[in-house]
Structures are given as structure tokens and as C-alpha cells.
C-alpha positions, -999 to 999 in steps of 0.1 A, spaced: 32 -653 70 12 -636 98 -25 -629 93 -37 -594 90 -66 -576 105 -93 -559 84 -109 -528 101 -141 -515 86 -160 -485 97 -195 -475 85 -185 -438 83 -154 -418 85 -169 -401 116 -160 -434 133 -123 -428 127 -115 -411 161 -128 -443 178 -111 -467 154 -77 -450 157 -74 -466 191 -74 -500 174 -47 -488 150 -25 -478 180 -29 -513 196 -22 -532 164 8 -510 157 22 -516 192 21 -554 185 34 -551 149 1 -565 135 -6 -555 99 -40 -541 92 -61 -524 65 -88 -499 73 -118 -491 50 -149 -470 51 -176 -494 39 -213 -493 48 -237 -522 53 -264 -499 40 -248 -475 15 -222 -499 -1 -235 -534 6 -221 -549 -26 -186 -535 -20 -187 -545 17 -198 -581 8 -171 -583 -19 -143 -571 5 -154 -595 33 -160 -625 10 -124 -622 -2 -108 -614 31 -96 -649 41 -80 -654 7 -63 -620 10 -46 -631 43 -69 -616 69 -75 -635 101 -99 -612 120 -124 -585 110 -131 -555 132 -163 -536 123 -172 -503 139 -206 -487 134 -230 -465 153 -268 -463 155 -283 -492 134 -248 -508 135 -254 -536 110 -219 -536 97 -205 -563 119 -235 -585 112 -232 -579 75 -195 -589 77 -203 -620 97 -229 -631 72 -202 -631 45 -173 -649 62 -164 -675 87 -135 -654 100 -139 -641 135 -158 -607 135 -155 -583 163 -181 -555 165 -173 -521 179 -205 -502 187 -199 -465 183 -214 -439 207 -238 -415 192 -274 -411 180 -305 -408 200 -296 -437 224 -260 -426 228 -246 -459 215 -269 -483 233 -287 -489 200 -254 -497 183 -244 -521 212 -277 -540 210 -277 -542 172 -241 -555 173 -245 -581 200 -280 -595 190 -270 -618 162 -289 -649 150 -276 -684 159 -248 -695 136 -237 -660 127 -217 -648 158 -202 -614 163 -179 -609 193 -187 -575 207 -167 -551 228 -179 -521 248 -192 -489 232 -162 -472 217 -141 -502 227 -118 -502 197 -87 -507 218 -101 -539 233 -113 -551 199 -77 -548 187 -64 -566 218 -90 -594 212 -80 -596 175 -43 -600 186 -53 -628 210 -72 -646 183 -42 -643 159 -18 -654 186 -34 -688 188 -13 -697 157 15 -670 160 40 -678 187 58 -644 183 26 -625 188 17 -647 217 50 -638 234 44 -601 228 9 -603 244 23 -621 274 50 -595 278 25 -567 276 4 -584 303 34 -587 325 43 -550 320 7 -541 328 8 -560 360 42 -545 370 27 -510 365 -2 -517 387 19 -533 414 43 -503 413 13 -479 418 1 -501 447 35 -500 463 37 -462 460 2 -459 475 12 -482 504 43 -462 510 23 -429 511 -3 -444 535 24 -457 558 37 -422 565 
């Protein structure tokens, strides 16, 4: 059975950013669950969900939060599963505060971190992590990379043709 991805967001206002992760996971056929859980407002529920995630078949946790952005760290503190933090743009520092809060974790409690609003890349990274033990997903990722390269090369060929005239 393939592992699932758990996606947590600190607020439903993060949904427009997180939906980009949904699209990537859907494109690769990776099952996921999304929840609104807060490191600050629902710490008990968040810890309970994360503590049981491995037993429930999850292989990677994505955690999106803005401003203080403690959600990814709170998740990492309660599991040894890989946690990928998605800092969300907003607040007085326009997402830089969220980026720094997500990336600056104490030794032994790592959080992989993507760019501000980088939910699509977080989902790609989650798929790569799961693909280490899922040959079918690995093949899908390799095919997607091949198609991406073909698209760029086709655009380059069109540019070269235009410049040659």
C-alpha cells in the first residue's frame, strides 16, 4: 500500500496556497488528507493527529503557515516522519517571518522548507520522498521530468527558429 501525505494548514486562509499542492499530488495519484490545525489554537489536536500519522499510513507531512509559522516545527516535534514546511506570504514581513520561523529549527528536529507560497514544490518533494520506496511513483516522476525537459527544448527550438529568420 502506498503511503499518503498529510497536509496541515494553520488557517483556512492558507487554502489558496495549499491547493497547488493538491494539484501536484492529484497529478501523480498520491493520496492525501488536508486539515486546518493550528500549533497555537489547537495544539492538542495537532499533536494527536501528527503523533498518529505514521500508524495511519502517512509517509510525509506538509505544514503551511504564515507569520509566526510554528506549525511545521510543532509537527516535527511530534513525529519522525519527514516534515516539509510551506511558509505562507502575509503579515508585516510579507512572508519572510514565516520563512525564517519555518527554516530555523533546533538540531535533531529538522523541517525541510520550500519557498514562500511554495506548496507545489513541497508536494513535488513529498512525492520524491515517497518514491524512494514506490517504484510506480518513481517512474511517474521520471516521466514528468522528461516531459518538462521536452517542453523547454521545444520552446528553445521555436526561439532558435524565430531568431534565424
